[in-house]
C-alpha positions as CSV (number, residue, x, y, z in Angstrom):
1,M,0.0,0.0,0.0
2,F,2.7,2.5,0.9
3,D,5.1,1.6,-1.9
4,S,4.6,4.9,-3.9
5,L,5.0,7.1,-0.7
6,S,8.0,5.0,0.4
7,D,9.7,5.5,-3.0
8,R,9.1,9.2,-2.9
9,L,10.4,9.6,0.6
10,G,13.3,7.3,-0.1
11,G,14.4,9.6,-2.9
12,V,14.2,12.7,-0.7
13,F,16.3,11.1,2.1
14,D,18.9,9.7,-0.3
15,K,19.7,13.3,-1.3
16,L,20.0,14.3,2.4
17,R,22.2,11.3,3.3
18,G,24.5,12.0,0.5
19,R,25.6,15.4,1.9
20,G,28.2,15.9,4.6
21,A,26.6,19.0,6.0
22,L,23.1,20.5,5.8
23,K,21.9,24.0,5.7
24,E,18.5,25.2,6.9
25,Q,17.4,25.7,3.3
26,D,18.3,22.1,2.4
27,V,16.0,20.9,5.2
28,R,13.2,23.2,4.1
29,D,13.5,22.1,0.4
30,A,13.4,18.4,1.5
31,M,10.3,19.1,3.7
32,R,8.6,20.7,0.7
33,E,9.1,17.5,-1.3
34,V,7.8,15.5,1.7
35,R,4.7,17.7,1.8
36,I,4.1,16.9,-1.9
37,A,4.7,13.2,-1.4
38,L,2.1,13.1,1.5
39,L,-0.5,15.0,-0.5
40,E,0.0,12.7,-3.4
41,A,-0.5,9.8,-1.0
42,D,-4.0,11.3,-0.3
43,V,-3.2,12.3,3.3
44,A,-5.6,14.9,4.7
45,L,-4.3,18.5,4.2
46,P,-4.5,19.5,7.9
47,V,-2.6,16.4,8.8
48,V,0.1,17.2,6.2
49,R,0.5,20.7,7.5
50,R,0.8,19.6,11.1
51,F,3.3,16.9,10.2
52,V,5.6,19.1,8.1
53,D,5.6,22.0,10.6
54,Q,6.4,19.6,13.4
55,V,9.3,17.9,11.5
56,T,10.7,21.2,10.2
57,E,10.8,22.8,13.6
58,K,12.9,19.9,15.0
59,A,15.0,19.4,11.9
60,V,16.3,23.0,11.5
61,G,17.7,23.0,15.0
62,Q,21.4,23.5,15.5
63,S,21.8,20.1,17.1
64,V,20.7,18.5,13.9
65,L,22.5,20.7,11.4
66,R,25.8,20.5,13.2
67,S,25.6,16.8,14.0
68,V,28.0,14.2,12.4
69,T,25.2,12.6,10.3
70,P,22.6,15.4,9.8
71,G,20.8,13.5,7.0
72,Q,20.2,10.5,9.2
73,Q,19.1,12.7,12.0
74,V,16.4,14.2,9.8
75,V,15.3,10.7,8.8
76,K,14.9,9.8,12.5
77,I,12.9,12.9,13.2
78,V,10.6,12.0,10.2
79,N,10.3,8.5,11.5
80,D,9.3,9.7,15.0
81,A,6.7,12.0,13.5
82,L,5.3,9.2,11.4
83,V,5.0,7.0,14.4
84,E,3.2,9.8,16.3
85,M,0.9,10.3,13.3
86,L,0.0,6.6,13.2
87,G,-0.8,6.4,16.9
88,G,2.4,6.6,19.0
89,D,4.9,4.1,20.4
90,T,2.3,2.0,22.2
91,T,0.4,-0.7,20.3
92,P,-3.4,-0.4,20.8
93,E,-4.9,-3.6,22.2
94,L,-8.4,-4.8,22.8
95,D,-9.8,-4.0,26.2
96,L,-11.1,-7.4,27.4
97,N,-10.8,-6.7,31.1
98,A,-14.4,-7.0,32.1
99,S,-16.9,-9.5,33.3
100,P,-17.7,-12.0,30.5
101,P,-19.2,-11.9,28.0
102,V,-17.1,-9.0,26.8
103,V,-18.9,-7.4,23.9
104,I,-17.2,-6.2,20.8
105,M,-19.5,-4.3,18.4
106,M,-18.4,-4.1,14.8
107,V,-19.8,-1.1,12.8
108,G,-19.2,0.3,9.4
109,L,-20.6,0.9,5.9
110,Q,-21.8,-2.0,3.7
111,G,-19.0,-3.5,1.6
112,S,-16.2,-2.4,4.0
113,G,-15.4,-6.0,5.0
114,K,-17.1,-5.9,8.4
115,T,-18.4,-9.5,8.4
116,T,-15.1,-11.1,7.3
117,S,-13.2,-8.8,9.8
118,T,-15.5,-10.1,12.6
119,A,-14.6,-13.7,11.8
120,K,-10.9,-12.9,11.6
121,I,-10.9,-11.1,15.0
122,A,-12.8,-14.0,16.5
123,K,-10.3,-16.5,15.2
124,L,-7.4,-14.3,16.5
125,L,-9.0,-14.2,20.0
126,K,-9.6,-17.9,20.0
127,E,-6.1,-19.0,18.8
128,K,-3.8,-16.3,20.2
129,H,-5.6,-15.3,23.4
130,G,-7.4,-18.6,24.2
131,K,-10.8,-16.9,24.4
132,K,-14.1,-18.7,23.9
133,A,-15.8,-16.5,21.4
134,M,-19.2,-16.3,19.7
135,M,-20.4,-14.2,16.8
136,A,-23.9,-12.9,16.1
137,S,-25.1,-11.2,12.9
138,L,-27.5,-8.3,13.4
139,D,-27.7,-7.5,9.7
140,V,-31.3,-8.2,8.7
141,N,-31.1,-5.9,5.6
142,R,-28.4,-7.5,3.4
143,P,-29.5,-10.8,1.8
144,A,-27.7,-13.8,3.2
145,A,-25.6,-11.7,5.6
146,Q,-26.5,-13.9,8.6
147,E,-25.8,-17.1,6.6
148,Q,-22.4,-15.6,5.5
149,L,-21.3,-15.2,9.2
150,K,-22.5,-18.7,9.9
151,V,-20.3,-20.1,7.1
152,L,-17.3,-18.0,8.3
153,G,-17.9,-19.3,11.8
154,E,-17.7,-22.9,10.6
155,Q,-14.5,-22.1,8.7
156,V,-12.7,-20.5,11.7
157,G,-14.1,-22.8,14.3
158,V,-16.1,-20.1,16.2
159,A,-19.7,-20.6,17.3
160,T,-22.4,-18.3,15.8
161,L,-25.8,-17.4,17.2
162,P,-28.6,-19.5,15.6
163,I,-30.6,-17.6,13.0
164,I,-34.3,-16.9,13.8
165,A,-36.1,-15.4,10.8
166,G,-38.0,-12.1,11.3
167,Q,-36.1,-10.9,14.4
168,Q,-34.9,-7.3,14.5
169,P,-31.4,-6.2,15.5
170,T,-32.3,-5.3,19.1
171,E,-34.0,-8.6,19.6
172,I,-31.0,-10.5,18.2
173,A,-28.7,-8.6,20.4
174,T,-30.7,-9.4,23.5
175,R,-30.8,-13.1,22.6
176,A,-27.1,-13.1,21.9
177,M,-26.3,-11.7,25.3
178,Q,-28.5,-14.3,27.0
179,S,-27.0,-17.1,25.0
180,A,-23.4,-15.9,25.7
181,K,-24.0,-15.9,29.4
182,L,-25.6,-19.4,29.4
183,Q,-22.6,-20.8,27.3
184,A,-19.9,-19.1,29.4
185,I,-18.7,-17.2,26.4
186,D,-15.6,-14.9,27.0
187,V,-16.1,-12.6,24.0
188,L,-19.2,-11.9,22.0
189,L,-18.8,-10.2,18.7
190,L,-21.8,-8.4,17.2
191,D,-21.7,-7.8,13.5
192,T,-24.1,-4.9,13.0
193,A,-25.8,-3.9,9.7
194,G,-24.3,-1.5,7.3
195,R,-25.6,0.9,4.7
196,L,-24.3,2.2,1.4
197,H,-23.9,5.6,3.1
198,V,-24.2,7.1,6.6
199,D,-27.8,7.8,7.5
200,Q,-29.8,8.5,10.7
201,Q,-31.5,5.1,10.7
202,L,-28.2,3.4,10.8
203,M,-27.0,5.5,13.7
204,D,-30.2,5.0,15.6
205,E,-30.0,1.2,15.2
206,M,-26.4,1.1,16.4
207,K,-27.2,3.3,19.4
208,A,-30.1,0.9,20.4
209,V,-27.9,-2.1,20.1
210,A,-25.1,-0.4,22.1
211,A,-27.7,0.4,24.9
212,I,-28.6,-3.3,25.1
213,S,-25.2,-4.9,24.9
214,N,-23.0,-2.2,26.6
215,P,-20.0,-3.0,24.3
216,R,-16.5,-2.8,25.8
217,E,-15.1,-2.2,22.3
218,T,-16.8,-0.5,19.3
219,L,-14.6,-1.1,16.2
220,L,-15.2,0.9,13.0
221,V,-14.4,-1.1,9.9
222,V,-13.3,1.0,6.9
223,D,-12.0,0.1,3.5
224,S,-8.6,1.7,3.0
225,L,-9.0,1.7,-0.7
226,T,-11.6,4.4,-0.5
227,G,-8.9,6.9,0.5
228,Q,-10.0,10.2,2.1
229,D,-13.7,9.0,2.0
230,A,-12.7,6.5,4.6
231,V,-11.6,9.3,6.9
232,N,-14.9,11.2,6.3
233,V,-16.9,8.0,7.2
234,A,-14.8,7.6,10.4
235,Q,-15.6,11.2,11.4
236,S,-19.3,10.6,10.8
237,F,-19.3,7.5,13.0
238,A,-17.1,9.0,15.7
239,G,-19.6,11.9,16.1
240,E,-22.5,9.5,16.7
241,V,-21.1,6.4,18.4
242,D,-18.4,6.0,21.1
243,L,-15.8,4.4,18.9
244,T,-12.8,2.7,20.6
245,G,-10.8,1.8,17.5
246,V,-10.6,1.3,13.8
247,V,-10.0,-1.7,11.6
248,L,-8.5,-0.9,8.2
249,T,-9.3,-3.6,5.6
250,R,-7.5,-4.3,2.2
251,M,-4.2,-2.9,3.5
252,D,-2.6,-5.3,0.9
253,G,-4.2,-3.3,-1.9
254,D,-2.6,-0.6,-4.2
255,A,-4.2,2.4,-2.5
256,R,-1.9,5.3,-1.7
257,G,-2.1,4.9,2.1
258,G,-3.6,8.3,2.9
259,A,-6.5,6.8,4.9
260,A,-4.1,5.0,7.3
261,L,-1.9,8.0,7.8
262,S,-4.8,10.3,8.4
263,M,-7.2,8.1,10.4
264,R,-5.6,8.5,13.9
265,A,-4.8,12.2,13.4
266,V,-8.3,13.1,12.2
267,T,-10.5,10.9,14.5
268,G,-8.3,10.5,17.5
269,K,-9.1,6.8,17.5
270,P,-6.3,4.2,17.3
271,I,-6.0,1.8,14.4
272,K,-6.2,-1.6,16.1
273,F,-6.2,-4.1,13.2
274,A,-5.2,-4.1,9.6
275,G,-6.7,-6.6,7.1
276,T,-4.0,-7.9,4.8
277,G,-5.9,-10.4,2.5
278,E,-8.9,-12.6,2.0
279,K,-7.8,-15.6,4.1
280,A,-9.2,-16.0,7.7
281,D,-5.7,-15.4,9.2
282,A,-4.9,-12.3,7.0
283,I,-5.3,-9.8,9.8
284,E,-2.5,-8.1,11.8
285,V,-2.4,-6.1,15.0
286,F,-1.5,-2.5,13.9
287,H,1.9,-1.5,15.1
288,P,2.5,2.2,14.4
289,S,6.3,2.0,14.8
290,R,6.6,-1.0,12.5
291,V,4.4,0.6,9.8
292,A,6.5,3.7,9.9
293,N,9.7,1.7,9.5
294,R,8.2,0.0,6.4
295,I,7.3,3.3,4.9
296,L,10.8,4.7,5.3
297,G,12.4,1.5,4.0
298,M,13.8,0.4,7.3
299,G,12.2,-3.0,7.2
300,D,10.2,-4.7,9.9
301,V,12.3,-7.5,11.2
302,V,10.1,-8.0,14.3
303,S,7.0,-8.8,12.2
304,L,9.1,-11.0,10.0
305,V,10.2,-13.0,13.0
306,E,6.6,-13.3,14.2
307,K,5.4,-14.5,10.8
308,A,8.2,-17.1,10.8
309,A,7.2,-18.3,14.2
310,E,3.6,-18.6,13.1
311,S,4.3,-20.2,9.7
312,V,7.2,-22.5,10.3
313,K,6.3,-25.8,12.1
314,V,8.7,-26.7,14.9
315,E,8.9,-30.3,13.8
316,E,9.9,-29.4,10.3
317,A,12.5,-26.9,11.5
318,E,14.0,-29.4,13.9
319,A,14.1,-32.1,11.1
320,L,15.7,-29.7,8.7
321,A,18.3,-28.6,11.4
322,K,19.3,-32.3,11.9
323,R,19.7,-32.8,8.2
324,M,21.8,-29.6,7.9
325,E,24.0,-31.0,10.7
326,Q,24.6,-34.0,8.6
327,G,25.2,-32.0,5.4
328,K,22.0,-33.4,3.7
329,F,19.5,-31.4,1.7
330,D,17.2,-33.0,-0.9
331,M,14.3,-31.8,-3.0
332,N,11.8,-32.5,-0.2
333,D,13.7,-30.1,2.0
334,L,13.8,-27.4,-0.7
335,R,10.0,-27.9,-1.2
336,T,9.5,-27.4,2.5
337,Q,11.4,-24.1,2.4
338,L,9.5,-22.9,-0.6
339,R,6.2,-23.5,1.0
340,Q,7.3,-21.8,4.2
341,M,8.2,-18.7,2.1
342,Q,4.7,-18.8,0.6
343,N,3.0,-19.1,4.0
344,M,5.0,-16.1,5.2
345,G,3.6,-13.9,2.5
346,G,5.7,-14.6,-0.5
347,L,8.8,-13.0,-2.0
348,G,7.4,-9.4,-2.0
349,M,6.3,-9.5,1.6
350,L,9.6,-10.9,2.8
351,A,11.7,-8.4,0.9
352,G,9.6,-5.5,2.1
353,M,10.2,-6.5,5.7
354,M,14.0,-6.8,5.4
355,P,16.0,-3.6,6.2
356,G,17.6,-2.1,3.1
357,M,15.7,-4.4,0.7
358,K,13.4,-1.8,-0.8
359,K,15.5,-1.6,-4.0
360,A,15.8,-5.3,-4.2
361,K,12.0,-5.5,-4.0
362,A,11.6,-3.0,-6.9
363,A,14.1,-4.9,-9.0
364,M,12.1,-8.1,-8.5
365,Q,9.0,-6.3,-9.7
366,Q,10.7,-4.9,-12.7
367,S,12.2,-8.3,-13.7
368,G,8.7,-9.9,-13.6
369,M,9.5,-12.0,-10.5
370,D,6.4,-12.8,-8.4
371,D,5.1,-15.5,-6.2
372,K,4.2,-17.6,-9.2
373,V,7.9,-18.5,-9.3
374,L,7.5,-20.3,-6.0
375,L,4.4,-22.1,-7.3
376,R,6.2,-23.2,-10.6
377,M,9.2,-24.6,-8.6
378,D,6.8,-26.4,-6.3
379,A,5.1,-27.9,-9.4
380,I,8.4,-29.1,-10.8
381,I,9.3,-30.8,-7.6
382,G,5.8,-32.3,-7.4
383,S,6.3,-33.9,-10.9
384,M,9.3,-35.9,-9.6
385,T,9.0,-39.4,-8.2
386,P,9.8,-39.9,-4.5
387,K,13.1,-41.4,-5.4
388,E,14.0,-38.5,-7.6
389,R,13.2,-36.0,-4.9
390,A,15.4,-37.9,-2.5
391,N,18.2,-38.2,-5.0
392,P,18.1,-35.5,-7.7
393,A,21.2,-37.1,-9.4
394,L,18.8,-39.7,-10.9
395,L,17.3,-37.0,-13.2
396,N,18.8,-37.8,-16.6
397,A,17.7,-36.1,-19.8
398,K,14.7,-38.4,-20.4
399,R,13.5,-37.9,-16.8
400,K,13.8,-34.2,-17.0
401,I,11.6,-34.1,-20.1
402,R,9.0,-36.1,-18.2
403,V,9.2,-33.7,-15.2
404,A,8.9,-30.6,-17.4
405,N,5.9,-32.0,-19.2
406,G,4.2,-33.0,-16.0
407,S,4.7,-29.5,-14.5
408,G,3.9,-27.5,-17.6
409,T,7.4,-26.0,-17.8
410,Q,10.5,-26.3,-19.9
411,V,13.6,-28.6,-19.5
412,Q,15.8,-25.5,-18.9
413,D,13.5,-24.6,-16.0
414,V,14.1,-28.0,-14.5
415,N,17.8,-27.5,-14.9
416,K,17.7,-24.1,-13.2
417,L,15.9,-25.6,-10.2
418,L,18.5,-28.4,-10.0
419,K,21.3,-25.9,-10.1
420,M,19.6,-23.9,-7.4
421,H,19.3,-27.1,-5.3
422,M,23.0,-27.9,-5.9
423,E,24.0,-24.4,-4.6
424,M,22.0,-24.9,-1.4
425,S,23.4,-28.4,-0.9
426,K,26.9,-27.0,-1.1
427,A,26.0,-24.4,1.5
428,M,24.7,-27.1,3.8
429,K,27.9,-29.1,3.5
430,Q,29.9,-25.9,4.3
431,I,27.8,-25.6,7.5
432,K,28.7,-29.2,8.4
433,K,32.5,-28.4,7.9
434,M,32.2,-25.5,10.3
435,G,30.9,-27.8,13.0
436,G,27.3,-27.7,12.2
437,L,24.8,-25.2,13.6
438,K,26.7,-24.9,16.9
439,G,29.7,-23.7,14.9
440,L,27.6,-21.3,13.0
441,A,26.2,-19.9,16.2
442,A,29.7,-19.5,17.6
443,M,30.7,-17.6,14.5
444,F,27.8,-15.2,15.0
445,G,29.0,-14.6,18.6
446,K,32.4,-13.6,17.2
447,G,31.7,-11.8,14.0
448,G,28.1,-10.7,14.5
449,L,25.7,-10.4,11.5
450,D,28.5,-9.1,9.3
451,G,30.4,-12.4,9.5
452,A,30.4,-14.7,6.6
453,M,27.3,-16.8,6.5
454,P,27.3,-19.7,4.0
455,G,23.9,-20.4,2.5
456,L,22.6,-16.9,3.3
457,G,24.7,-14.8,1.0
458,G,28.3,-15.8,1.8
459,K,29.2,-12.2,2.5
460,G,27.1,-11.6,5.6
461,L,24.3,-9.2,6.1
462,G,26.3,-6.0,6.3
463,P,26.8,-3.4,3.5
464,G,27.4,-5.1,0.2
465,A,26.1,-8.4,1.5
466,G,24.5,-11.1,-0.6
467,G,21.2,-10.1,0.8
468,L,17.9,-12.0,1.4
469,P,18.1,-15.8,0.8
470,G,16.8,-16.5,-2.6
471,L,17.5,-13.1,-4.1
472,G,20.8,-13.6,-5.7
473,G,23.5,-13.4,-2.9
474,A,26.7,-15.4,-3.4
475,G,26.4,-19.1,-2.3
476,Q,22.6,-19.0,-2.2
477,P,19.8,-19.8,-4.7
478,D,19.2,-17.0,-7.2
479,L,15.4,-16.8,-7.9
480,S,15.9,-13.8,-10.1
481,K,17.3,-16.1,-12.8
482,F,14.5,-18.6,-12.5
483,L,11.4,-18.8,-14.7
484,K,10.8,-15.2,-16.0
485,K,7.4,-15.8,-17.6
């Protein structure tokens, strides 16, 4: 979402970093470009003015202009201001400290993703917080809205209130509260009705439901692709209902990001969740500092580690570690790694979260590399027999033709994958020579991240390093040369 803004700001700061000393006029010129970049990103004008004034006041101070690295100091000031704009250093959390059932009321316009967001949050509460949740649809206007929530409930394993035809929202809310108490439900999520636009009937209905259920959290769901209109909707709801937070959906889209940057500043309500896709687990807790880091190209290693912890199965990781200790690495191991990359969000997501990988991500997009590369490689491995996957040396010319035909690719594509596997196998053998994973860990203790790291670039992770695994570093698989179709 923030790619365009990130590119513009990156260009501005590259100019500042390239200078040994800064004058006040240099800073003001840079802030003028920042102002234009934010306006082009569809950030609200009052927010832009406040942001630029705040940054300029701090950046033209003598302590910055006379510092050893004034360009980096300015970037830090902009980063701090971005964090403040997005909600501050603290990560907003749901307030569940009340006698059960704790009620979360979901509100918003029709088509904003309210029902799917309800199911996603319920799944999150169940799996990560160990809460017993139940969902109830109060939408009696949209056809099949109640059935949709029922189906979503079955998919995420969360109970839904049985549907009784003809009941009105207030009656459903009353029945939901009674049912939640009888079943010892921890959290009750009420999916209220939406409209195509804000009207008084909608507001009156929400107020009536709130009076019955006394919600601990009232979350406004808005579609980030609607830009500044999303901010206007949020202002309308905030004036009528006691909102406690915002859920921004479709944050994985190609919108310019103005809604996310403006929402907290305009409404005063924190963004608590961000929807990042259609799947039931495609929702993230909104971390202002991490989002600011992504915008400024600093990466988001913490989120990357969290995604890895969620996506990588402990058993698979331990099994691979043992094989690495023995210097073994076959096609089954490669396939496991490829699928883990897919589960973590694909190549683009991984590159965007790695510090300093912004340019690499852009190069990937220009060369036509996308996550279909991973799928094609998986298809090639899937076309091999179990014996061939365990021992790729068996693949002679005739077998390669069979594998290529079975996967819908070319023989040269099979050869590229085999070469990639051979490079990774060599890296595993190097790790074995160094004393296995213990030796690798000891090397980290001595040389830090800038030490040589076979299999992950060969030149470390410092300046001029091989970079992200799979993006062309020395001693690692180079996906940029694989299957450009």
